[in-house]
N, C-alpha and C positions, 0 to 999 in steps of 0.2 A: 490837843493834837493826838490823834490815834497812834498806837504802837503797831509797828509792822510785825508780822509773824517772824521774820528773820531777826529783828531786834529782840523779841521775846525769847527765841530759841538761843541766841547769842548770850543773853544774860543768864539763862539757866545753865548753858554749858560752861560759862565762865566760873560759876559757883560749883558745879558738879561735872567736872571735865570728863569723867568716866561714864556719864549717863547716856542712855538712849533717849532721845527727845523727839516726839512727834507733835507738831502743832497743827491744829485745824482752825481756820477762821470760820466761825459758825454762821455769821450773817453777812460776811463780805464787807463789814464796816470798819475793821481794825479795832473794835472795841469789845468783841465777844469772841473768846477763843476757848477751845478745849486743848488740853495738854496731857499727853501721856508721857510720864518720866519714870524710867526704870534705872536704878543705880544701886551698886554695892554699898554706897554710903548710907543707904536706908536700912541696912541690916540691923536688926534689934530695935529699931524705932517703931513707935506706934504710927498708925495712918495720920493721926493729927500732927505728930512730929515731922513726918515726911512732908506733909503739905506745908508746914511752917518753914521748912528748909527751902521749898520752892518759892514761897512768898518772900522769904529773906533774899533770895537770889534776884527777884525782880525789883528790889530796892524801893518799895513803897509805891510802885507804879499802879497798884490797884486803887481805883477811885479817882485817879487822875487821868493818865493816858489809857488805862485799861479799865473797862467797866465790869466785865464779867470773865472769870476763868474757871472752867470746869476742869478739875484735876483728877487724874488717875495716876497713882504712884505705886511703885512696888520694887521688889528686889529681883535680880535676875534668877532664873530657875537654877542655874548652875552654882549658886552660892548657898 
């Protein structure tokens, strides 16, 4: 069963409550999303570590409800 954009955003915000999250459904099928996640929690983390934090937030949904997730992560400019 596909994951809704709202569900994906909710899972990320639950793990990273201070994050700015933008979700885009790339194909309209609920299986292919792009996510832009900006959070102070990423400060001092490598890009790989930032992405792992987002993957941890979606609790193993990759490969099951979610086929593809293109991630852009970063730290807010004011930090």
